[in-house]
N, C-alpha and C positions, 0 to 999 in steps of 0.2 A: 398271159402277159409275157412279153419277150424277155424281160430281165429277171423274172421270178425263178428262184432256185428250185422250188418245188414243181413248178410247171415244166422246167427243164428235166427234172427227174422223171416226172410222169411221161414226158415225151420220149424218154430213153436217151436224151442227150448227155445226161450225167448218170454214171452207174450208181446202183444202190443194191441193198440186200432186200429184195422184194419178198413180202410174206403173203400178200393178198391183192387181188384186183378184180374188179367187175366193171360194168359200163359207167358207173358213177363214182367209184371209190378206188383209191390206191393206198396201199400200206407198205411200209418198209421199216427196217431196223434203224434206230437212232445211232448215229456215229459216235455219240458220247453218252452211252447208256447210264441211267441213274438207278437201275434195278436190273436183276437178272433177265427180265423180259422188259424191253423198252421199244415199243413200236409206235411210229408216227402214222396216224391215219388222216388222210386228206381227201377232200372232194376233188374230183378231176376238174370241175368247174372252178375257175379262180374266184375266190371271195377273199378280200384282204384280211378281215378279222370279224369277230362277232358283231361289232358295230355295224357291219355292212350286210348282215342277214336281213333279207326282205322277203316278201311273199313270193317274188319271182325267182328266188334262189334257195329258199328254205328247204326245198326238196332234196337238195344236195347234202345238207346237214342231216336231214332225216335219214338219208341213205348211209351216211357214216355211222350213225347210231344203230341202224339195222345190221350193219356189218360187224360192229363191235363184238357181239356174243359169238359170232362165227370165228373171228380172229382169236378171241380169248380161248375158245375151245381148242383151236388148232395149236395154240401155244401152251396148252396144258394148264391153263389158269382156272382149275376147277374149284378152288377155294377162295376166289375173289381177286379183285384187281382194282386199280385206281385209274380214272380218266381225268386228264387235266387239259385245260385250254388257257393259253395266255393271250390277252388282248391288249395291244398297244405297248408303247415303250415302258410305261410304269408297271405294266402287267408282266413284263419280261418277254414279250414277243420279239423274236429276232428275225424271223422270216415272215414277210407280209403276205402270207397265204394261210388262211385259216387251217389249223391242224390240231389234232387231239393226240395227246400222249397217253398210250396205254401202258401202264406200269404194273408189274406183278412178278411173281416167282419168289416172293418173300413176304413175310408179315409186315404190313405197313403200320406205322404209328398213327395215332389219331390226329396229331398235329400236321398241318399242311406244309408249314415251313419251319 
């Protein structure tokens, strides 16, 4: 999508601190980290949010989750981590390109919010 922030980052039009990429997945550091390690993991294929996952694009989300353990290992998250996805306005989604927050580097509490 021409006006999508994450599509522009993936295309190299906007700089980022890239931590991982392959043919289906792109990952970079969050500019407002909520933990010592805070990486955004996105499929290269534009999917607006979890509501838009269909059989024709679910392989892109599968690829994200296959990349997660690789990224976590590279980031030294050997004792665990949290993955969060926000969907829609009430879910706190601010960029309309499905993305997953990989958070770690400290002990997380049991409460989500």
